[in-house]
C-alpha positions as CSV (number, residue, x, y, z in Angstrom):
1,X,-1.4,19.5,-0.4
2,X,0.0,22.0,-2.9
3,X,3.7,22.0,-3.9
4,X,4.9,25.2,-5.2
5,X,7.5,25.9,-7.2
6,X,9.8,26.7,-5.0
7,X,9.7,23.5,-3.2
8,X,10.7,22.0,-6.7
9,X,13.6,24.0,-7.4
10,X,14.8,22.9,-3.8
11,X,14.6,19.3,-4.1
12,X,15.9,19.5,-7.8
13,X,19.0,18.7,-7.5
14,X,18.8,16.1,-4.7
15,X,21.4,13.3,-4.6
16,X,20.5,10.0,-3.5
17,X,23.3,10.0,-0.4
18,X,20.1,12.3,1.0
19,X,16.9,11.0,2.3
20,X,14.1,12.3,1.0
21,X,10.5,11.8,1.6
22,X,8.1,12.5,-1.4
23,X,4.5,12.4,-0.7
24,X,1.6,11.5,-3.1
25,X,-1.9,11.9,-3.5
26,X,-3.7,8.9,-4.5
27,X,-7.2,8.9,-5.9
28,X,-8.7,5.5,-6.3
29,X,-12.3,3.9,-7.2
30,X,-12.2,1.1,-5.1
31,X,-15.8,-0.4,-6.2
32,X,-16.3,-0.9,-10.2
33,X,-20.2,-0.5,-9.7
34,X,-19.9,2.9,-7.9
35,X,-17.8,4.5,-10.2
36,X,-18.4,8.2,-8.9
37,X,-16.7,7.6,-5.3
38,X,-13.2,8.8,-5.8
39,X,-11.5,7.4,-2.3
40,X,-8.4,9.6,-1.4
41,X,-5.0,8.7,0.6
42,X,-1.8,10.1,1.1
43,X,1.5,8.0,0.3
44,X,4.8,8.2,0.8
45,X,7.6,7.3,-1.2
46,X,10.7,7.3,1.0
47,X,13.8,7.1,-0.9
48,X,17.3,6.2,0.4
49,X,20.9,5.6,-0.7
50,X,19.7,1.7,-0.5
51,X,16.4,1.9,-2.0
52,X,12.5,3.3,-1.3
53,X,9.6,1.8,0.5
54,X,5.9,3.4,-0.5
55,X,3.4,3.0,2.0
56,X,0.2,4.7,3.2
57,X,1.3,8.1,5.4
58,X,-1.6,7.1,8.1
59,X,0.6,4.2,9.2
60,X,2.8,6.6,11.1
61,X,-0.2,8.4,12.5
62,X,-1.5,4.9,13.5
63,X,2.3,3.7,14.9
64,X,2.5,6.7,16.9
65,X,-0.9,6.8,18.8
66,X,-0.1,3.1,19.2
67,X,3.4,3.7,20.8
68,X,1.7,6.8,22.9
69,X,-0.9,4.2,24.4
70,X,1.9,1.2,25.0
71,X,3.7,3.6,26.9
72,X,1.2,5.5,28.7
73,X,0.2,1.6,29.6
74,X,3.7,0.9,30.9
75,X,3.3,3.4,33.4
76,X,-0.1,2.1,34.7
77,X,0.5,-1.8,34.2
78,X,-1.8,-1.7,32.2
79,X,-2.2,-1.9,28.2
80,X,-5.3,-1.4,26.7
81,X,-5.7,-0.1,23.1
82,X,-8.9,-0.2,21.3
83,X,-7.8,0.2,17.7
84,X,-11.3,1.1,16.5
85,X,-10.3,4.7,18.0
86,X,-7.4,4.9,15.4
87,X,-7.8,5.8,11.9
88,X,-6.9,2.9,9.6
89,X,-5.4,3.4,6.3
90,X,-7.9,2.0,3.4
91,X,-4.7,1.1,1.4
92,X,-3.5,-2.2,2.9
93,X,-0.4,-2.8,0.3
94,X,3.1,-1.3,0.7
95,X,5.9,-1.5,-1.9
96,X,9.6,-1.9,-1.4
97,X,12.5,-1.4,-3.9
98,X,16.3,-2.0,-3.7
99,X,19.1,0.0,-5.5
100,X,20.5,0.2,-8.0
101,X,18.5,-3.0,-9.6
102,X,15.1,-2.0,-8.9
103,X,14.6,-5.3,-7.4
104,X,10.9,-4.6,-6.4
105,X,8.4,-6.2,-3.4
106,X,4.6,-6.3,-2.9
107,X,3.4,-6.3,1.1
108,X,0.2,-7.5,1.7
109,X,-2.2,-9.3,4.5
110,X,-4.1,-11.6,2.7
111,X,-6.2,-14.0,4.5
112,X,-5.0,-12.9,7.9
113,X,-1.4,-13.8,6.5
114,X,1.5,-11.3,5.9
115,X,2.9,-12.3,2.1
116,X,5.2,-10.8,-0.1
117,X,5.3,-11.0,-4.2
118,X,8.6,-10.4,-5.9
119,X,8.0,-8.4,-9.0
120,X,9.7,-10.8,-12.0
121,X,9.3,-8.7,-14.9
122,X,10.9,-5.0,-15.5
123,X,8.1,-2.2,-16.4
124,X,8.6,-1.7,-20.5
125,X,8.2,1.9,-20.7
126,X,7.9,3.8,-24.4
127,X,8.7,7.7,-23.6
128,X,6.9,9.6,-26.1
129,X,7.9,13.1,-27.2
130,X,5.1,15.4,-25.6
131,X,5.9,17.6,-23.1
132,X,3.9,19.5,-20.3
133,X,5.0,21.5,-17.3
134,X,3.7,20.3,-14.1
135,X,4.2,22.9,-10.9
136,X,6.9,24.3,-12.6
137,X,8.8,21.0,-13.7
138,X,9.2,20.2,-17.4
139,X,7.6,16.8,-17.5
140,X,7.7,13.8,-20.1
141,X,5.1,11.7,-21.1
142,X,5.8,7.6,-20.8
143,X,3.5,4.9,-21.5
144,X,3.4,1.1,-20.3
145,X,1.3,-1.7,-20.0
146,X,1.4,-3.2,-16.4
147,X,-1.0,-5.4,-13.8
148,X,-3.9,-6.0,-17.0
149,X,-3.9,-1.8,-17.2
150,X,-3.1,0.7,-19.9
151,X,-0.5,3.8,-17.7
152,X,0.3,7.3,-18.5
153,X,3.0,8.6,-16.7
154,X,4.9,12.3,-16.7
155,X,8.2,12.2,-15.4
156,X,10.6,14.7,-15.0
157,X,14.7,14.7,-15.5
158,X,14.7,17.5,-13.3
159,X,14.9,14.9,-10.1
160,X,17.6,12.2,-11.2
161,X,15.5,9.3,-9.3
162,X,14.8,6.7,-11.0
163,X,11.8,5.8,-9.1
164,X,8.0,6.7,-8.8
165,X,4.8,5.6,-6.9
166,X,3.8,1.9,-6.2
167,X,5.8,-0.3,-8.6
168,X,6.3,2.7,-10.7
169,X,10.2,2.9,-12.2
170,X,12.9,2.6,-14.3
171,X,12.4,5.8,-16.1
172,X,15.2,8.6,-16.6
173,X,14.0,11.1,-13.6
174,X,11.2,11.0,-11.0
175,X,7.7,10.3,-11.6
176,X,5.4,13.1,-10.9
177,X,2.0,12.0,-12.1
178,X,0.5,8.6,-13.4
179,X,-2.9,7.4,-14.5
180,X,-4.7,4.4,-15.7
181,X,-6.4,4.4,-18.8
182,X,-10.0,4.4,-16.6
183,X,-8.8,7.1,-14.5
184,X,-9.7,4.8,-11.5
185,X,-6.2,5.0,-9.6
186,X,-4.3,8.3,-10.0
187,X,-1.1,9.0,-8.3
188,X,0.0,12.9,-8.3
189,X,3.0,14.1,-6.4
190,X,1.6,16.5,-3.7
191,X,5.2,17.3,-1.6
192,X,8.6,16.6,-0.4
193,X,10.3,16.5,2.6
194,X,14.1,15.5,3.8
195,X,14.1,12.7,6.6
196,X,17.0,11.9,9.0
197,X,15.9,8.4,9.8
198,X,13.9,6.0,8.1
199,X,10.4,4.9,10.3
200,X,10.6,1.7,11.5
201,X,6.7,1.0,11.1
202,X,5.2,-2.0,13.1
203,X,3.5,-3.7,9.6
204,X,7.4,-4.0,8.2
205,X,8.5,-5.6,11.7
206,X,5.8,-8.5,10.8
207,X,7.3,-11.9,9.9
208,X,5.7,-12.3,6.1
209,X,5.9,-15.3,3.4
210,X,7.4,-15.0,-0.1
211,X,5.3,-16.2,-2.4
212,X,5.2,-16.4,-6.1
213,X,2.5,-14.3,-8.4
214,X,1.0,-17.7,-9.2
215,X,0.4,-18.8,-5.3
216,X,-0.6,-15.4,-4.6
217,X,-3.4,-15.9,-7.0
218,X,-4.2,-19.5,-5.8
219,X,-4.3,-18.1,-2.3
220,X,-6.7,-15.5,-3.5
221,X,-8.8,-18.0,-5.2
222,X,-8.9,-20.0,-2.0
223,X,-10.0,-16.7,-0.1
224,X,-12.6,-15.8,-2.1
225,X,-14.2,-19.3,-1.8
226,X,-13.8,-19.9,1.8
227,X,-13.1,-16.9,3.6
228,X,-13.6,-18.8,6.8
229,X,-11.1,-21.6,6.2
230,X,-8.4,-20.4,8.6
231,X,-11.1,-20.2,11.3
232,X,-12.5,-23.6,10.8
233,X,-9.1,-24.8,10.5
234,X,-8.0,-22.9,13.8
235,X,-11.2,-24.4,15.8
236,X,-10.7,-28.1,14.5
237,X,-7.5,-28.1,16.4
238,X,-7.5,-30.2,19.8
239,X,-5.7,-27.0,21.3
240,X,-8.7,-24.7,20.0
241,X,-12.1,-26.9,20.4
242,X,-13.0,-25.8,23.8
243,X,-11.9,-22.1,23.5
244,X,-14.5,-19.5,24.4
245,X,-14.1,-16.5,23.1
246,X,-16.3,-13.2,23.0
247,X,-17.5,-10.3,20.6
248,X,-15.4,-7.2,21.1
249,X,-18.3,-4.9,20.5
250,X,-21.2,-6.7,22.6
251,X,-19.1,-9.1,25.2
252,X,-21.5,-12.1,24.3
253,X,-19.9,-15.0,24.0
254,X,-19.1,-16.3,20.3
255,X,-19.6,-19.9,19.4
256,X,-17.5,-21.7,16.2
257,X,-20.5,-20.8,14.1
258,X,-21.1,-17.5,14.8
259,X,-17.0,-17.1,14.1
260,X,-17.5,-18.4,10.6
261,X,-20.8,-16.4,9.8
262,X,-19.1,-13.1,10.7
263,X,-15.8,-14.1,8.5
264,X,-18.0,-15.0,6.0
265,X,-20.1,-12.2,6.0
266,X,-17.4,-9.9,6.5
267,X,-15.3,-10.7,3.4
268,X,-18.4,-10.8,1.6
269,X,-19.1,-7.2,2.4
270,X,-15.2,-6.4,1.2
271,X,-15.0,-8.1,-2.0
272,X,-18.1,-5.9,-2.6
273,X,-16.9,-2.7,-2.2
274,X,-13.1,-3.5,-2.7
275,X,-12.9,-5.4,-6.5
276,X,-11.2,-2.8,-8.3
277,X,-7.2,-3.6,-7.4
278,X,-4.5,-1.8,-9.1
279,X,-3.4,-5.2,-10.7
280,X,-5.8,-7.4,-12.0
281,X,-3.4,-9.8,-12.9
282,X,-2.2,-10.2,-9.8
283,X,-6.1,-10.4,-8.0
284,X,-7.7,-12.7,-10.1
């Protein structure tokens, strides 16, 4: 998606009383052992007068298909949704910020639990005199150290919003482009549109537990050591000890040992392929 100068001029005078969606192309390398493979996903930064919400654009498509299937099922009194047919986002985090203080919360799924982590430290920027034009906008360079990485950002004061992709915010204008020193995580503004009402995402309605960064580190460490811990605890309870479950792909019955082995196998495969998180000091 290419931004034109005309589009930039239309949004350059935006006021926070208007709802505005800025779309970013997120390029990232998930696997440190395969640096030649770059993944891409479109991300939305929805801005309202109260704050912003950053999430994968695929969540909108997924929820739309899900709701359509639910409505269809109501007519036939039979709701059967095959999530394998719905494209799932590769990005499983969401970021919310509150204005005017820019309080930031990281929302994600960890070992089948929805958790939220408040960002306690403000990002400290060093604004440099270097400027350049990005799609017709005059931008200025800024650098910071965040999440165990060095970052370079380009922001424009033509859009008076002190926000940006992911947790990045606090500069005197919207961040149009930001990348880490190794160029393994890159956010580039790709479009903009107004919206009347913020989408009510399914993920944002799910109950979550707020934890500190230290607690998140602990939970992550426990997950790496024993990814099937939740299944073991569940089947140790009297209510689940005699429960019979079936493989969704084959329809065959599964024992407790089968479930544990499958969980451990999937976790090992995930950790092998997804090991280059944005914040190194959050996943350690």
